[in-house]
C-alpha positions as CSV (number, residue, x, y, z in Angstrom):
1,M,119.2,98.1,77.9
2,T,116.6,99.5,79.8
3,I,115.8,103.2,79.6
4,C,114.1,105.3,82.4
5,V,113.5,108.9,82.9
6,D,113.3,110.6,86.5
7,V,110.5,113.1,86.4
8,P,109.4,115.2,89.4
9,L,106.6,112.8,90.4
10,S,108.0,109.3,89.5
11,I,110.2,107.3,87.3
12,I,108.7,106.5,83.8
13,G,110.1,103.6,81.7
14,F,109.1,101.8,78.4
15,D,106.7,98.8,78.2
16,P,108.9,96.0,76.5
17,E,106.2,94.9,74.3
18,S,104.3,97.9,73.1
19,H,107.1,100.5,73.7
20,R,104.6,102.8,75.4
21,M,105.8,104.8,78.5
22,R,104.8,103.4,81.9
23,V,105.1,104.3,85.6
24,E,107.9,102.3,87.0
25,A,108.2,104.0,90.5
26,L,106.6,106.5,92.5
27,H,108.6,109.1,94.4
28,P,107.7,109.4,98.1
29,G,104.0,110.7,98.7
30,V,102.7,110.6,95.1
31,T,100.1,108.6,94.0
32,L,99.2,106.8,90.5
33,D,96.1,109.2,90.3
34,E,98.3,112.2,90.6
35,I,100.9,111.2,88.0
36,R,97.8,110.6,85.6
37,G,96.3,113.9,86.5
38,N,99.7,115.7,85.6
39,T,100.2,113.9,82.5
40,G,98.7,114.8,78.9
41,F,98.6,111.4,77.6
42,E,97.8,108.0,78.9
43,L,100.4,105.9,81.0
44,L,100.7,102.3,81.5
45,T,101.7,100.8,84.7
46,A,104.5,98.5,85.3
47,P,103.2,95.0,86.9
48,S,105.0,96.2,90.0
49,V,105.5,99.9,90.9
50,A,108.0,100.5,93.7
51,T,108.6,103.8,95.7
52,T,111.8,105.6,95.3
53,D,114.0,106.4,98.4
54,P,114.4,110.1,98.9
55,P,117.7,111.4,97.3
56,A,120.7,111.3,99.8
57,P,122.1,114.9,100.8
58,D,124.8,114.9,98.1
59,E,122.4,113.7,95.3
60,F,120.0,116.5,96.4
61,E,122.8,119.1,96.2
62,A,124.1,117.8,92.9
63,R,120.5,118.3,91.5
64,R,120.2,121.9,93.1
65,A,123.6,122.7,91.4
66,L,122.1,122.0,88.0
67,D,119.1,124.1,88.7
68,P,120.7,127.3,90.6
69,E,117.4,129.4,89.9
70,R,115.2,126.7,91.1
71,R,113.0,126.6,88.2
72,F,112.6,122.8,88.4
73,L,113.7,122.0,92.2
74,A,111.9,123.5,95.1
């Protein structure tokens, strides 16, 4: 089983050998330097870092429904 976390700037997974967190994919317009600058610890980088597709309108609305006060989503 693969566990990943979708955070505001990227998708973070875990290195299978060291079990340390690593960047698996970047959200559009985000750089690895930006992620590293906004993280309080060192992240590894997956051998191949993809760029995610922007959310479809229905996915975006579902996320907004979970955050009606817009504390986490703009």
